Short mmCIF file of the C-alpha atoms (twelve columns), coordinates in Angstrom:
data_MODEL
# 
_entry.id   MODEL 
# 
loop_
_atom_site.group_PDB 
_atom_site.id 
_atom_site.type_symbol 
_atom_site.label_atom_id 
_atom_site.label_alt_id 
_atom_site.label_comp_id 
_atom_site.label_asym_id 
_atom_site.label_seq_id 
_atom_site.Cartn_x 
_atom_site.Cartn_y 
_atom_site.Cartn_z 
_atom_site.pdbx_PDB_model_num 
ATOM 1   C CA . UNK A 1   -19.657 -0.623 5.356   1 
ATOM 2   C CA . UNK A 2   -19.387 2.275  7.974   1 
ATOM 3   C CA . UNK A 3   -16.010 0.855  9.175   1 
ATOM 4   C CA . UNK A 4   -14.737 0.964  5.495   1 
ATOM 5   C CA . UNK A 5   -16.424 4.306  4.744   1 
ATOM 6   C CA . UNK A 6   -14.150 5.246  7.509   1 
ATOM 7   C CA . UNK A 7   -11.101 4.047  6.703   1 
ATOM 8   C CA . UNK A 8   -11.667 5.391  3.228   1 
ATOM 9   C CA . UNK A 9   -11.977 8.198  4.521   1 
ATOM 10  C CA . UNK A 10  -9.285  8.303  6.967   1 
ATOM 11  C CA . UNK A 11  -6.598  7.005  4.142   1 
ATOM 12  C CA . UNK A 12  -7.680  9.783  1.796   1 
ATOM 13  C CA . UNK A 13  -7.068  12.573 4.852   1 
ATOM 14  C CA . UNK A 14  -3.707  10.763 5.023   1 
ATOM 15  C CA . UNK A 15  -2.699  10.893 2.082   1 
ATOM 16  C CA . UNK A 16  -3.574  14.975 1.776   1 
ATOM 17  C CA . UNK A 17  -1.616  15.267 4.824   1 
ATOM 18  C CA . UNK A 18  1.367   13.862 3.161   1 
ATOM 19  C CA . UNK A 19  0.586   16.192 0.070   1 
ATOM 20  C CA . UNK A 20  0.588   18.609 2.383   1 
ATOM 21  C CA . UNK A 21  4.056   18.031 3.916   1 
ATOM 22  C CA . UNK A 22  5.544   17.606 0.944   1 
ATOM 23  C CA . UNK A 23  4.648   20.816 -0.362  1 
ATOM 24  C CA . UNK A 24  6.089   22.371 2.960   1 
ATOM 25  C CA . UNK A 25  9.507   21.067 3.131   1 
ATOM 26  C CA . UNK A 26  9.594   21.539 -1.486  1 
ATOM 27  C CA . UNK A 27  8.858   25.354 -1.027  1 
ATOM 28  C CA . UNK A 28  12.181  26.058 1.228   1 
ATOM 29  C CA . UNK A 29  14.282  23.976 -2.214  1 
ATOM 30  C CA . UNK A 30  12.533  25.555 -4.943  1 
ATOM 31  C CA . UNK A 31  12.191  29.073 -3.538  1 
ATOM 32  C CA . UNK A 32  14.836  29.609 -1.433  1 
ATOM 33  C CA . UNK A 33  17.571  27.698 -2.339  1 
ATOM 34  C CA . UNK A 34  16.841  27.952 -6.115  1 
ATOM 35  C CA . UNK A 35  17.127  31.876 -5.818  1 
ATOM 36  C CA . UNK A 36  19.894  31.941 -3.980  1 
ATOM 37  C CA . UNK A 37  22.241  29.250 -5.934  1 
ATOM 38  C CA . UNK A 38  20.857  30.359 -9.861  1 
ATOM 39  C CA . UNK A 39  20.416  28.409 -12.358 1 
ATOM 40  C CA . UNK A 40  22.511  24.602 -13.204 1 
ATOM 41  C CA . UNK A 41  24.572  25.294 -16.363 1 
ATOM 42  C CA . UNK A 42  25.687  29.118 -15.684 1 
ATOM 43  C CA . UNK A 43  29.604  30.125 -15.251 1 
ATOM 44  C CA . UNK A 44  28.738  31.820 -12.088 1 
ATOM 45  C CA . UNK A 45  27.136  28.701 -10.125 1 
ATOM 46  C CA . UNK A 46  30.153  27.063 -9.096  1 
ATOM 47  C CA . UNK A 47  31.321  30.504 -7.697  1 
ATOM 48  C CA . UNK A 48  27.416  30.802 -5.907  1 
ATOM 49  C CA . UNK A 49  27.450  27.287 -4.531  1 
ATOM 50  C CA . UNK A 50  30.953  27.944 -2.979  1 
ATOM 51  C CA . UNK A 51  29.980  31.415 -1.502  1 
ATOM 52  C CA . UNK A 52  27.040  29.351 -0.542  1 
ATOM 53  C CA . UNK A 53  27.995  26.103 0.838   1 
ATOM 54  C CA . UNK A 54  25.572  25.913 3.522   1 
ATOM 55  C CA . UNK A 55  22.957  27.057 1.932   1 
ATOM 56  C CA . UNK A 56  23.853  24.142 -0.906  1 
ATOM 57  C CA . UNK A 57  24.237  21.071 1.457   1 
ATOM 58  C CA . UNK A 58  20.833  22.034 3.194   1 
ATOM 59  C CA . UNK A 59  19.436  22.005 -0.359  1 
ATOM 60  C CA . UNK A 60  20.148  18.749 -0.882  1 
ATOM 61  C CA . UNK A 61  19.427  17.394 2.205   1 
ATOM 62  C CA . UNK A 62  16.061  19.571 1.841   1 
ATOM 63  C CA . UNK A 63  15.398  17.249 -1.377  1 
ATOM 64  C CA . UNK A 64  16.308  14.081 0.692   1 
ATOM 65  C CA . UNK A 65  13.855  14.719 3.090   1 
ATOM 66  C CA . UNK A 66  11.157  15.959 0.696   1 
ATOM 67  C CA . UNK A 67  10.873  12.772 -0.695  1 
ATOM 68  C CA . UNK A 68  9.859   10.758 2.733   1 
ATOM 69  C CA . UNK A 69  6.445   12.299 2.555   1 
ATOM 70  C CA . UNK A 70  6.450   11.477 -1.390  1 
ATOM 71  C CA . UNK A 71  7.055   7.767  -0.362  1 
ATOM 72  C CA . UNK A 72  4.384   7.844  2.655   1 
ATOM 73  C CA . UNK A 73  2.026   9.285  0.056   1 
ATOM 74  C CA . UNK A 74  2.482   6.662  -2.919  1 
ATOM 75  C CA . UNK A 75  1.615   3.813  -0.276  1 
ATOM 76  C CA . UNK A 76  -1.483  5.654  1.070   1 
ATOM 77  C CA . UNK A 77  -2.601  6.314  -2.553  1 
ATOM 78  C CA . UNK A 78  -1.980  2.458  -3.469  1 
ATOM 79  C CA . UNK A 79  -3.682  1.186  -0.433  1 
ATOM 80  C CA . UNK A 80  -6.410  3.541  -1.056  1 
ATOM 81  C CA . UNK A 81  -7.063  2.477  -4.212  1 
ATOM 82  C CA . UNK A 82  -6.504  -1.542 -4.682  1 
ATOM 83  C CA . UNK A 83  -9.562  -1.700 -3.623  1 
ATOM 84  C CA . UNK A 84  -11.046 0.382  -7.148  1 
ATOM 85  C CA . UNK A 85  -8.354  -1.301 -10.246 1 
ATOM 86  C CA . UNK A 86  -5.691  -3.242 -8.614  1 
ATOM 87  C CA . UNK A 87  -3.120  -2.674 -11.844 1 
ATOM 88  C CA . UNK A 88  -3.791  1.056  -11.976 1 
ATOM 89  C CA . UNK A 89  -2.949  1.372  -8.414  1 
ATOM 90  C CA . UNK A 90  -0.038  -0.876 -9.298  1 
ATOM 91  C CA . UNK A 91  0.854   0.980  -12.028 1 
ATOM 92  C CA . UNK A 92  0.514   4.484  -10.012 1 
ATOM 93  C CA . UNK A 93  2.673   3.924  -7.413  1 
ATOM 94  C CA . UNK A 94  5.334   2.830  -9.804  1 
ATOM 95  C CA . UNK A 95  5.076   5.975  -11.423 1 
ATOM 96  C CA . UNK A 96  5.155   7.356  -8.927  1 
ATOM 97  C CA . UNK A 97  8.209   5.886  -6.780  1 
ATOM 98  C CA . UNK A 98  10.311  6.364  -10.016 1 
ATOM 99  C CA . UNK A 99  11.061  10.259 -9.386  1 
ATOM 100 C CA . UNK A 100 12.155  8.935  -6.071  1 
ATOM 101 C CA . UNK A 101 14.924  7.035  -7.574  1 
ATOM 102 C CA . UNK A 102 16.196  9.259  -9.938  1 
ATOM 103 C CA . UNK A 103 16.280  11.552 -7.235  1 
ATOM 104 C CA . UNK A 104 18.565  9.791  -5.203  1 
ATOM 105 C CA . UNK A 105 20.961  8.906  -7.996  1 
ATOM 106 C CA . UNK A 106 20.643  13.126 -8.630  1 
ATOM 107 C CA . UNK A 107 21.057  13.614 -5.385  1 
ATOM 108 C CA . UNK A 108 24.240  11.612 -4.986  1 
ATOM 109 C CA . UNK A 109 25.621  13.653 -7.857  1 
ATOM 110 C CA . UNK A 110 25.109  16.738 -6.076  1 
ATOM 111 C CA . UNK A 111 26.791  14.941 -3.105  1 
ATOM 112 C CA . UNK A 112 30.178  14.184 -5.180  1 
# 
């Protein structure tokens, strides 16, 4: 019983660590890159991208890098919650990984 509780605490702390890693990597893309590049759909955005090409490329890399802790978070939460309700844990895993697939598709368009 004590090993199970320790394991659950360890997995919960690991999930919290993955949340913090996701937030730490997302801050650069959300705050810094978005403020320099601007809002998509505006006419001057293409000029800003050309002027800040390296920043735009690091933003793409950052969004892909930001997905790694999110994927590990989904796996950790699934392992943590599958003993509570297996079906809902699978559904939660699917809902957490679906945005990752869409983000990779969006980044493929940004790369092109």
